[in-house]
PDB file with one MODEL, atoms N, CA, C and O in Angstrom:
MODEL        1
ATOM      1  N   MET A   1     -29.266  49.403 -48.756  1.00  0.00           N
ATOM      2  CA  MET A   1     -27.965  50.394 -48.193  1.00  0.00           C
ATOM      3  C   MET A   1     -26.265  50.492 -49.926  1.00  0.00           C
ATOM      4  O   MET A   1     -25.799  49.422 -50.318  1.00  0.00           O
ATOM      5  N   GLY A   2     -25.925  51.392 -50.340  1.00  0.00           N
ATOM      6  CA  GLY A   2     -25.449  50.845 -51.583  1.00  0.00           C
ATOM      7  C   GLY A   2     -24.541  50.447 -50.999  1.00  0.00           C
ATOM      8  O   GLY A   2     -24.620  50.215 -49.793  1.00  0.00           O
ATOM      9  N   LYS A   3     -23.160  50.215 -51.876  1.00  0.00           N
ATOM     10  CA  LYS A   3     -22.382  50.179 -51.690  1.00  0.00           C
ATOM     11  C   LYS A   3     -21.051  51.036 -51.567  1.00  0.00           C
ATOM     12  O   LYS A   3     -20.778  51.886 -52.415  1.00  0.00           O
ATOM     13  N   VAL A   4     -20.242  50.779 -50.486  1.00  0.00           N
ATOM     14  CA  VAL A   4     -19.466  52.091 -50.270  1.00  0.00           C
ATOM     15  C   VAL A   4     -17.572  51.676 -50.685  1.00  0.00           C
ATOM     16  O   VAL A   4     -16.730  50.825 -50.403  1.00  0.00           O
ATOM     17  N   ARG A   5     -17.714  52.939 -51.517  1.00  0.00           N
ATOM     18  CA  ARG A   5     -16.368  53.175 -52.193  1.00  0.00           C
ATOM     19  C   ARG A   5     -14.878  53.499 -51.583  1.00  0.00           C
ATOM     20  O   ARG A   5     -14.683  54.600 -51.067  1.00  0.00           O
ATOM     21  N   ILE A   6     -13.909  52.592 -51.647  1.00  0.00           N
ATOM     22  CA  ILE A   6     -12.617  52.645 -51.593  1.00  0.00           C
ATOM     23  C   ILE A   6     -12.686  54.296 -51.606  1.00  0.00           C
ATOM     24  O   ILE A   6     -13.522  55.027 -52.137  1.00  0.00           O
ATOM     25  N   ALA A   7     -11.092  54.740 -50.559  1.00  0.00           N
ATOM     26  CA  ALA A   7     -10.550  56.404 -50.445  1.00  0.00           C
ATOM     27  C   ALA A   7     -10.150  56.958 -52.446  1.00  0.00           C
ATOM     28  O   ALA A   7     -10.319  57.804 -53.323  1.00  0.00           O
ATOM     29  N   LEU A   8      -9.460  55.488 -52.026  1.00  0.00           N
ATOM     30  CA  LEU A   8      -8.569  55.982 -53.830  1.00  0.00           C
ATOM     31  C   LEU A   8      -9.357  56.027 -54.760  1.00  0.00           C
ATOM     32  O   LEU A   8      -8.980  56.932 -55.506  1.00  0.00           O
ATOM     33  N   VAL A   9     -10.350  55.503 -55.185  1.00  0.00           N
ATOM     34  CA  VAL A   9     -11.936  55.287 -56.669  1.00  0.00           C
ATOM     35  C   VAL A   9     -11.730  57.445 -56.260  1.00  0.00           C
ATOM     36  O   VAL A   9     -11.455  58.485 -56.857  1.00  0.00           O
ATOM     37  N   LYS A  10     -12.091  56.973 -54.924  1.00  0.00           N
ATOM     38  CA  LYS A  10     -13.446  58.386 -54.580  1.00  0.00           C
ATOM     39  C   LYS A  10     -11.904  59.782 -55.054  1.00  0.00           C
ATOM     40  O   LYS A  10     -12.066  60.613 -55.948  1.00  0.00           O
ATOM     41  N   ARG A  11     -10.979  59.714 -54.465  1.00  0.00           N
ATOM     42  CA  ARG A  11      -9.574  60.665 -54.824  1.00  0.00           C
ATOM     43  C   ARG A  11      -9.011  60.896 -55.962  1.00  0.00           C
ATOM     44  O   ARG A  11      -8.126  61.751 -56.010  1.00  0.00           O
ATOM     45  N   THR A  12      -9.349  60.277 -56.982  1.00  0.00           N
ATOM     46  CA  THR A  12      -8.600  59.791 -58.197  1.00  0.00           C
ATOM     47  C   THR A  12      -9.736  60.629 -59.283  1.00  0.00           C
ATOM     48  O   THR A  12      -9.484  61.567 -60.039  1.00  0.00           O
ATOM     49  N   ALA A  13     -11.357  59.758 -59.000  1.00  0.00           N
ATOM     50  CA  ALA A  13     -11.683  60.631 -59.420  1.00  0.00           C
ATOM     51  C   ALA A  13     -12.416  61.959 -59.780  1.00  0.00           C
ATOM     52  O   ALA A  13     -12.735  62.629 -60.762  1.00  0.00           O
ATOM     53  N   ARG A  14     -12.542  61.950 -57.732  1.00  0.00           N
ATOM     54  CA  ARG A  14     -12.586  63.385 -57.557  1.00  0.00           C
ATOM     55  C   ARG A  14     -11.337  65.006 -58.960  1.00  0.00           C
ATOM     56  O   ARG A  14     -11.560  65.937 -59.734  1.00  0.00           O
ATOM     57  N   LYS A  15      -9.995  64.119 -58.260  1.00  0.00           N
ATOM     58  CA  LYS A  15      -9.167  64.843 -59.223  1.00  0.00           C
ATOM     59  C   LYS A  15      -9.205  64.786 -60.742  1.00  0.00           C
ATOM     60  O   LYS A  15      -9.044  65.848 -61.344  1.00  0.00           O
ATOM     61  N   LEU A  16      -9.390  63.723 -61.393  1.00  0.00           N
ATOM     62  CA  LEU A  16      -9.676  64.160 -62.861  1.00  0.00           C
ATOM     63  C   LEU A  16     -10.701  64.968 -63.092  1.00  0.00           C
ATOM     64  O   LEU A  16     -10.692  65.676 -64.099  1.00  0.00           O
ATOM     65  N   LEU A  17     -11.617  64.991 -62.314  1.00  0.00           N
ATOM     66  CA  LEU A  17     -12.558  66.288 -62.633  1.00  0.00           C
ATOM     67  C   LEU A  17     -12.538  67.321 -62.548  1.00  0.00           C
ATOM     68  O   LEU A  17     -13.052  68.252 -63.168  1.00  0.00           O
ATOM     69  N   GLU A  18     -11.768  67.204 -61.548  1.00  0.00           N
ATOM     70  CA  GLU A  18     -10.530  69.298 -61.592  1.00  0.00           C
ATOM     71  C   GLU A  18     -10.541  68.976 -62.192  1.00  0.00           C
ATOM     72  O   GLU A  18     -11.404  69.362 -62.980  1.00  0.00           O
ATOM     73  N   LEU A  19      -9.581  67.806 -62.649  1.00  0.00           N
ATOM     74  CA  LEU A  19      -7.967  68.381 -64.083  1.00  0.00           C
ATOM     75  C   LEU A  19      -8.663  69.022 -65.464  1.00  0.00           C
ATOM     76  O   LEU A  19      -8.518  70.100 -66.041  1.00  0.00           O
ATOM     77  N   TYR A  20      -9.724  67.499 -65.786  1.00  0.00           N
ATOM     78  CA  TYR A  20     -10.506  67.804 -66.769  1.00  0.00           C
ATOM     79  C   TYR A  20     -12.389  67.567 -67.248  1.00  0.00           C
ATOM     80  O   TYR A  20     -13.136  66.618 -67.485  1.00  0.00           O
ATOM     81  N   PRO A  21     -12.495  69.317 -67.179  1.00  0.00           N
ATOM     82  CA  PRO A  21     -13.068  69.221 -65.810  1.00  0.00           C
ATOM     83  C   PRO A  21     -14.557  68.902 -68.109  1.00  0.00           C
ATOM     84  O   PRO A  21     -15.534  68.247 -68.471  1.00  0.00           O
ATOM     85  N   HIS A  22     -13.518  69.986 -68.728  1.00  0.00           N
ATOM     86  CA  HIS A  22     -14.835  69.190 -69.790  1.00  0.00           C
ATOM     87  C   HIS A  22     -14.308  68.150 -70.816  1.00  0.00           C
ATOM     88  O   HIS A  22     -14.211  68.284 -72.036  1.00  0.00           O
ATOM     89  N   GLU A  23     -14.021  67.183 -70.113  1.00  0.00           N
ATOM     90  CA  GLU A  23     -14.056  65.841 -70.651  1.00  0.00           C
ATOM     91  C   GLU A  23     -14.922  64.848 -70.381  1.00  0.00           C
ATOM     92  O   GLU A  23     -15.610  64.064 -71.034  1.00  0.00           O
ATOM     93  N   VAL A  24     -14.624  65.181 -68.779  1.00  0.00           N
ATOM     94  CA  VAL A  24     -15.767  64.882 -68.173  1.00  0.00           C
ATOM     95  C   VAL A  24     -17.933  64.193 -68.461  1.00  0.00           C
ATOM     96  O   VAL A  24     -18.973  64.778 -68.158  1.00  0.00           O
ATOM     97  N   SER A  25     -17.772  63.167 -68.959  1.00  0.00           N
ATOM     98  CA  SER A  25     -19.386  63.317 -69.687  1.00  0.00           C
ATOM     99  C   SER A  25     -19.859  62.681 -68.650  1.00  0.00           C
ATOM    100  O   SER A  25     -19.174  62.216 -67.739  1.00  0.00           O
ATOM    101  N   THR A  26     -21.678  62.612 -68.796  1.00  0.00           N
ATOM    102  CA  THR A  26     -22.528  61.301 -68.068  1.00  0.00           C
ATOM    103  C   THR A  26     -22.183  60.163 -68.590  1.00  0.00           C
ATOM    104  O   THR A  26     -22.349  59.193 -67.851  1.00  0.00           O
ATOM    105  N   ASP A  27     -21.567  59.879 -70.087  1.00  0.00           N
ATOM    106  CA  ASP A  27     -21.352  58.836 -70.175  1.00  0.00           C
ATOM    107  C   ASP A  27     -20.718  57.419 -69.387  1.00  0.00           C
ATOM    108  O   ASP A  27     -19.764  57.834 -68.729  1.00  0.00           O
ATOM    109  N   PHE A  28     -20.792  56.593 -69.273  1.00  0.00           N
ATOM    110  CA  PHE A  28     -20.117  55.644 -68.305  1.00  0.00           C
ATOM    111  C   PHE A  28     -18.714  55.246 -69.591  1.00  0.00           C
ATOM    112  O   PHE A  28     -17.498  55.415 -69.500  1.00  0.00           O
ATOM    113  N   GLU A  29     -19.368  54.806 -70.457  1.00  0.00           N
ATOM    114  CA  GLU A  29     -18.373  54.203 -71.953  1.00  0.00           C
ATOM    115  C   GLU A  29     -16.766  54.943 -72.097  1.00  0.00           C
ATOM    116  O   GLU A  29     -15.614  54.508 -72.092  1.00  0.00           O
ATOM    117  N   LYS A  30     -17.510  56.521 -72.246  1.00  0.00           N
ATOM    118  CA  LYS A  30     -16.085  57.705 -72.550  1.00  0.00           C
ATOM    119  C   LYS A  30     -15.482  58.360 -71.028  1.00  0.00           C
ATOM    120  O   LYS A  30     -14.261  58.422 -71.164  1.00  0.00           O
ATOM    121  N   ASN A  31     -15.735  58.687 -70.138  1.00  0.00           N
ATOM    122  CA  ASN A  31     -15.567  57.918 -68.804  1.00  0.00           C
ATOM    123  C   ASN A  31     -14.120  57.051 -68.697  1.00  0.00           C
ATOM    124  O   ASN A  31     -12.998  57.445 -68.382  1.00  0.00           O
ATOM    125  N   LYS A  32     -14.567  55.810 -69.058  1.00  0.00           N
ATOM    126  CA  LYS A  32     -13.852  54.504 -68.614  1.00  0.00           C
ATOM    127  C   LYS A  32     -12.527  54.873 -69.560  1.00  0.00           C
ATOM    128  O   LYS A  32     -11.396  54.642 -69.133  1.00  0.00           O
ATOM    129  N   GLU A  33     -12.739  55.437 -70.821  1.00  0.00           N
ATOM    130  CA  GLU A  33     -11.653  56.384 -71.680  1.00  0.00           C
ATOM    131  C   GLU A  33     -11.648  57.171 -71.280  1.00  0.00           C
ATOM    132  O   GLU A  33     -12.660  57.870 -71.334  1.00  0.00           O
ATOM    133  N   LEU A  34     -10.905  57.450 -70.839  1.00  0.00           N
ATOM    134  CA  LEU A  34     -10.950  59.341 -70.158  1.00  0.00           C
ATOM    135  C   LEU A  34      -9.798  58.352 -69.392  1.00  0.00           C
ATOM    136  O   LEU A  34      -8.671  58.407 -69.884  1.00  0.00           O
ATOM    137  N   VAL A  35     -10.019  57.329 -68.066  1.00  0.00           N
ATOM    138  CA  VAL A  35      -9.661  56.836 -66.868  1.00  0.00           C
ATOM    139  C   VAL A  35      -8.923  56.564 -67.912  1.00  0.00           C
ATOM    140  O   VAL A  35      -8.160  57.464 -68.263  1.00  0.00           O
ATOM    141  N   ASN A  36      -8.922  55.620 -68.495  1.00  0.00           N
ATOM    142  CA  ASN A  36      -7.512  54.412 -69.261  1.00  0.00           C
ATOM    143  C   ASN A  36      -6.595  55.522 -70.327  1.00  0.00           C
ATOM    144  O   ASN A  36      -5.547  55.173 -70.870  1.00  0.00           O
ATOM    145  N   LYS A  37      -7.168  56.796 -70.482  1.00  0.00           N
ATOM    146  CA  LYS A  37      -6.080  57.601 -71.098  1.00  0.00           C
ATOM    147  C   LYS A  37      -5.129  58.351 -70.585  1.00  0.00           C
ATOM    148  O   LYS A  37      -4.052  58.618 -71.118  1.00  0.00           O
ATOM    149  N   TYR A  38      -5.802  58.953 -68.781  1.00  0.00           N
ATOM    150  CA  TYR A  38      -4.720  59.714 -68.115  1.00  0.00           C
ATOM    151  C   TYR A  38      -3.919  59.018 -66.636  1.00  0.00           C
ATOM    152  O   TYR A  38      -2.849  59.193 -66.053  1.00  0.00           O
ATOM    153  N   VAL A  39      -5.358  57.994 -66.424  1.00  0.00           N
ATOM    154  CA  VAL A  39      -4.549  56.618 -65.596  1.00  0.00           C
ATOM    155  C   VAL A  39      -3.597  55.497 -65.412  1.00  0.00           C
ATOM    156  O   VAL A  39      -4.214  54.438 -65.299  1.00  0.00           O
ATOM    157  N   TYR A  40      -2.757  55.404 -65.366  1.00  0.00           N
ATOM    158  CA  TYR A  40      -1.481  54.076 -65.708  1.00  0.00           C
ATOM    159  C   TYR A  40      -2.627  53.266 -64.805  1.00  0.00           C
ATOM    160  O   TYR A  40      -2.846  54.056 -63.887  1.00  0.00           O
ATOM    161  N   LEU A  41      -3.631  51.871 -64.555  1.00  0.00           N
ATOM    162  CA  LEU A  41      -4.087  50.978 -63.859  1.00  0.00           C
ATOM    163  C   LEU A  41      -3.831  49.154 -64.625  1.00  0.00           C
ATOM    164  O   LEU A  41      -4.488  48.949 -65.645  1.00  0.00           O
ATOM    165  N   LYS A  42      -3.259  48.407 -64.303  1.00  0.00           N
ATOM    166  CA  LYS A  42      -3.772  47.179 -64.608  1.00  0.00           C
ATOM    167  C   LYS A  42      -5.281  46.465 -63.796  1.00  0.00           C
ATOM    168  O   LYS A  42      -5.507  45.256 -63.850  1.00  0.00           O
ATOM    169  N   SER A  43      -5.927  47.156 -63.289  1.00  0.00           N
ATOM    170  CA  SER A  43      -6.999  46.735 -62.780  1.00  0.00           C
ATOM    171  C   SER A  43      -8.516  46.927 -63.681  1.00  0.00           C
ATOM    172  O   SER A  43      -9.166  47.919 -63.353  1.00  0.00           O
ATOM    173  N   LYS A  44      -9.093  46.072 -64.751  1.00  0.00           N
ATOM    174  CA  LYS A  44      -9.425  46.503 -65.120  1.00  0.00           C
ATOM    175  C   LYS A  44     -11.501  47.085 -64.277  1.00  0.00           C
ATOM    176  O   LYS A  44     -12.339  47.868 -64.725  1.00  0.00           O
ATOM    177  N   LYS A  45     -11.505  45.941 -62.629  1.00  0.00           N
ATOM    178  CA  LYS A  45     -12.018  46.590 -61.824  1.00  0.00           C
ATOM    179  C   LYS A  45     -12.091  47.978 -61.234  1.00  0.00           C
ATOM    180  O   LYS A  45     -13.103  48.658 -61.060  1.00  0.00           O
ATOM    181  N   LEU A  46     -10.771  48.290 -60.944  1.00  0.00           N
ATOM    182  CA  LEU A  46     -10.142  49.157 -60.411  1.00  0.00           C
ATOM    183  C   LEU A  46     -10.247  51.510 -61.341  1.00  0.00           C
ATOM    184  O   LEU A  46     -10.090  52.721 -61.188  1.00  0.00           O
ATOM    185  N   ARG A  47     -10.597  50.456 -62.112  1.00  0.00           N
ATOM    186  CA  ARG A  47     -10.774  51.783 -63.960  1.00  0.00           C
ATOM    187  C   ARG A  47     -12.573  51.713 -63.851  1.00  0.00           C
ATOM    188  O   ARG A  47     -13.167  52.790 -63.860  1.00  0.00           O
ATOM    189  N   ASN A  48     -13.516  50.190 -63.734  1.00  0.00           N
ATOM    190  CA  ASN A  48     -14.212  50.714 -63.829  1.00  0.00           C
ATOM    191  C   ASN A  48     -14.778  51.370 -62.285  1.00  0.00           C
ATOM    192  O   ASN A  48     -15.997  51.479 -62.420  1.00  0.00           O
ATOM    193  N   GLN A  49     -14.547  51.643 -61.477  1.00  0.00           N
ATOM    194  CA  GLN A  49     -15.639  51.977 -60.291  1.00  0.00           C
ATOM    195  C   GLN A  49     -14.901  53.162 -60.293  1.00  0.00           C
ATOM    196  O   GLN A  49     -15.746  53.993 -59.960  1.00  0.00           O
ATOM    197  N   ILE A  50     -13.305  54.061 -60.548  1.00  0.00           N
ATOM    198  CA  ILE A  50     -13.338  55.441 -61.331  1.00  0.00           C
ATOM    199  C   ILE A  50     -13.863  55.800 -62.096  1.00  0.00           C
ATOM    200  O   ILE A  50     -14.124  57.000 -62.013  1.00  0.00           O
ATOM    201  N   ALA A  51     -14.264  55.213 -63.070  1.00  0.00           N
ATOM    202  CA  ALA A  51     -15.377  55.656 -64.008  1.00  0.00           C
ATOM    203  C   ALA A  51     -16.319  56.264 -63.795  1.00  0.00           C
ATOM    204  O   ALA A  51     -16.731  57.377 -64.119  1.00  0.00           O
ATOM    205  N   GLY A  52     -16.926  54.863 -62.777  1.00  0.00           N
ATOM    206  CA  GLY A  52     -17.925  54.740 -62.623  1.00  0.00           C
ATOM    207  C   GLY A  52     -18.752  55.640 -61.017  1.00  0.00           C
ATOM    208  O   GLY A  52     -19.903  55.448 -60.624  1.00  0.00           O
ATOM    209  N   TYR A  53     -18.061  56.268 -60.599  1.00  0.00           N
ATOM    210  CA  TYR A  53     -17.860  57.775 -60.108  1.00  0.00           C
ATOM    211  C   TYR A  53     -17.407  58.689 -60.237  1.00  0.00           C
ATOM    212  O   TYR A  53     -16.998  59.434 -59.347  1.00  0.00           O
ATOM    213  N   LEU A  54     -17.374  58.843 -61.311  1.00  0.00           N
ATOM    214  CA  LEU A  54     -16.721  59.694 -62.270  1.00  0.00           C
ATOM    215  C   LEU A  54     -17.630  60.636 -62.951  1.00  0.00           C
ATOM    216  O   LEU A  54     -17.480  61.806 -63.301  1.00  0.00           O
ATOM    217  N   THR A  55     -19.301  59.231 -63.108  1.00  0.00           N
ATOM    218  CA  THR A  55     -19.894  59.256 -64.124  1.00  0.00           C
ATOM    219  C   THR A  55     -20.740  60.078 -62.585  1.00  0.00           C
ATOM    220  O   THR A  55     -21.409  61.109 -62.650  1.00  0.00           O
ATOM    221  N   HIS A  56     -20.482  59.330 -61.392  1.00  0.00           N
ATOM    222  CA  HIS A  56     -21.556  59.837 -61.053  1.00  0.00           C
ATOM    223  C   HIS A  56     -21.689  61.395 -60.573  1.00  0.00           C
ATOM    224  O   HIS A  56     -22.752  61.970 -60.340  1.00  0.00           O
ATOM    225  N   LEU A  57     -20.229  62.015 -60.465  1.00  0.00           N
ATOM    226  CA  LEU A  57     -20.272  63.301 -59.865  1.00  0.00           C
ATOM    227  C   LEU A  57     -20.613  63.814 -60.909  1.00  0.00           C
ATOM    228  O   LEU A  57     -21.212  64.887 -60.831  1.00  0.00           O
ATOM    229  N   ALA A  58     -20.322  63.162 -62.379  1.00  0.00           N
ATOM    230  CA  ALA A  58     -21.001  64.209 -64.072  1.00  0.00           C
ATOM    231  C   ALA A  58     -22.189  64.812 -63.289  1.00  0.00           C
ATOM    232  O   ALA A  58     -22.323  66.012 -63.047  1.00  0.00           O
ATOM    233  N   LYS A  59     -22.845  64.041 -63.006  1.00  0.00           N
ATOM    234  CA  LYS A  59     -24.628  63.754 -63.283  1.00  0.00           C
ATOM    235  C   LYS A  59     -24.786  64.702 -62.627  1.00  0.00           C
ATOM    236  O   LYS A  59     -25.236  65.740 -63.113  1.00  0.00           O
ATOM    237  N   LEU A  60     -24.349  64.543 -60.954  1.00  0.00           N
ATOM    238  CA  LEU A  60     -24.354  65.450 -59.565  1.00  0.00           C
ATOM    239  C   LEU A  60     -24.287  67.016 -60.078  1.00  0.00           C
ATOM    240  O   LEU A  60     -25.195  67.847 -60.041  1.00  0.00           O
ATOM    241  N   ARG A  61     -22.610  67.210 -60.687  1.00  0.00           N
ATOM    242  CA  ARG A  61     -22.369  68.083 -60.826  1.00  0.00           C
ATOM    243  C   ARG A  61     -23.899  68.975 -62.403  1.00  0.00           C
ATOM    244  O   ARG A  61     -24.637  69.959 -62.463  1.00  0.00           O
ATOM    245  N   ALA A  62     -23.666  68.189 -62.984  1.00  0.00           N
ATOM    246  CA  ALA A  62     -25.167  68.922 -64.225  1.00  0.00           C
ATOM    247  C   ALA A  62     -26.565  69.002 -63.619  1.00  0.00           C
ATOM    248  O   ALA A  62     -27.445  69.555 -64.280  1.00  0.00           O
ATOM    249  N   ARG A  63     -26.777  68.616 -62.703  1.00  0.00           N
ATOM    250  CA  ARG A  63     -28.332  68.641 -62.019  1.00  0.00           C
ATOM    251  C   ARG A  63     -27.845  69.782 -61.300  1.00  0.00           C
ATOM    252  O   ARG A  63     -28.098  70.809 -61.929  1.00  0.00           O
ATOM    253  N   GLU A  64     -27.160  70.024 -60.075  1.00  0.00           N
ATOM    254  CA  GLU A  64     -26.198  71.240 -59.815  1.00  0.00           C
ATOM    255  C   GLU A  64     -26.791  72.167 -60.918  1.00  0.00           C
ATOM    256  O   GLU A  64     -28.012  72.316 -60.961  1.00  0.00           O
ATOM    257  N   LEU A  65     -25.960  72.809 -61.831  1.00  0.00           N
ATOM    258  CA  LEU A  65     -25.478  73.644 -63.159  1.00  0.00           C
ATOM    259  C   LEU A  65     -27.451  73.195 -63.389  1.00  0.00           C
ATOM    260  O   LEU A  65     -27.814  74.364 -63.520  1.00  0.00           O
ATOM    261  N   GLN A  66     -28.463  72.571 -63.479  1.00  0.00           N
ATOM    262  CA  GLN A  66     -29.198  72.703 -64.043  1.00  0.00           C
ATOM    263  C   GLN A  66     -30.589  73.260 -62.940  1.00  0.00           C
ATOM    264  O   GLN A  66     -31.682  73.597 -63.394  1.00  0.00           O
ATOM    265  N   ARG A  67     -30.162  73.256 -61.103  1.00  0.00           N
ATOM    266  CA  ARG A  67     -30.951  73.882 -60.528  1.00  0.00           C
ATOM    267  C   ARG A  67     -30.686  75.931 -60.034  1.00  0.00           C
ATOM    268  O   ARG A  67     -31.339  76.810 -59.473  1.00  0.00           O
ATOM    269  N   GLU A  68     -29.124  75.759 -60.796  1.00  0.00           N
ATOM    270  CA  GLU A  68     -28.718  76.825 -60.378  1.00  0.00           C
ATOM    271  C   GLU A  68     -29.176  77.901 -61.875  1.00  0.00           C
ATOM    272  O   GLU A  68     -29.398  79.092 -61.656  1.00  0.00           O
ATOM    273  N   ALA A  69     -29.239  77.572 -62.756  1.00  0.00           N
ATOM    274  CA  ALA A  69     -29.987  77.516 -63.908  1.00  0.00           C
ATOM    275  C   ALA A  69     -31.193  77.960 -63.961  1.00  0.00           C
ATOM    276  O   ALA A  69     -31.320  79.146 -64.265  1.00  0.00           O
ATOM    277  N   GLY A  70     -32.481  77.109 -63.670  1.00  0.00           N
ATOM    278  CA  GLY A  70     -33.289  77.197 -63.088  1.00  0.00           C
ATOM    279  C   GLY A  70     -33.556  78.720 -62.138  1.00  0.00           C
ATOM    280  O   GLY A  70     -34.461  79.484 -62.476  1.00  0.00           O
ATOM    281  N   THR A  71     -32.622  79.038 -60.893  1.00  0.00           N
ATOM    282  CA  THR A  71     -32.998  80.161 -60.708  1.00  0.00           C
ATOM    283  C   THR A  71     -33.288  81.245 -60.562  1.00  0.00           C
ATOM    284  O   THR A  71     -34.086  82.081 -60.138  1.00  0.00           O
ATOM    285  N   GLU A  72     -31.947  80.890 -61.282  1.00  0.00           N
ATOM    286  CA  GLU A  72     -31.388  82.325 -62.137  1.00  0.00           C
ATOM    287  C   GLU A  72     -32.451  82.963 -63.239  1.00  0.00           C
ATOM    288  O   GLU A  72     -32.215  84.097 -63.656  1.00  0.00           O
ATOM    289  N   ALA A  73     -33.597  82.260 -63.708  1.00  0.00           N
ATOM    290  CA  ALA A  73     -34.417  82.144 -64.597  1.00  0.00           C
ATOM    291  C   ALA A  73     -35.748  83.287 -63.536  1.00  0.00           C
ATOM    292  O   ALA A  73     -36.138  84.443 -63.700  1.00  0.00           O
ATOM    293  N   GLU A  74     -36.103  82.122 -62.404  1.00  0.00           N
ATOM    294  CA  GLU A  74     -36.728  83.056 -61.343  1.00  0.00           C
ATOM    295  C   GLU A  74     -36.326  84.459 -61.131  1.00  0.00           C
ATOM    296  O   GLU A  74     -37.242  85.205 -60.784  1.00  0.00           O
ATOM    297  N   ALA A  75     -35.370  84.881 -61.239  1.00  0.00           N
ATOM    298  CA  ALA A  75     -34.850  85.952 -60.655  1.00  0.00           C
ATOM    299  C   ALA A  75     -35.012  87.433 -61.907  1.00  0.00           C
ATOM    300  O   ALA A  75     -34.599  88.551 -61.599  1.00  0.00           O
TER     301      ALA A  75
ENDMDL
END
């Protein structure tokens, strides 16, 4: 079983994805910089958790877009 993320991490990552969809990538390091740029945090651990969840969401979104492109090509 995986680790449970706190609501603050999920809420913040989803909001960043909603506001800056073109800046979010599947690269953790780039997302860390993005979080530093737009969110004021004193905690390095919290920044990393948000960036990690943001990376996870970006990978899910990319997989979903790829799946949609595959079904459109078949039709």
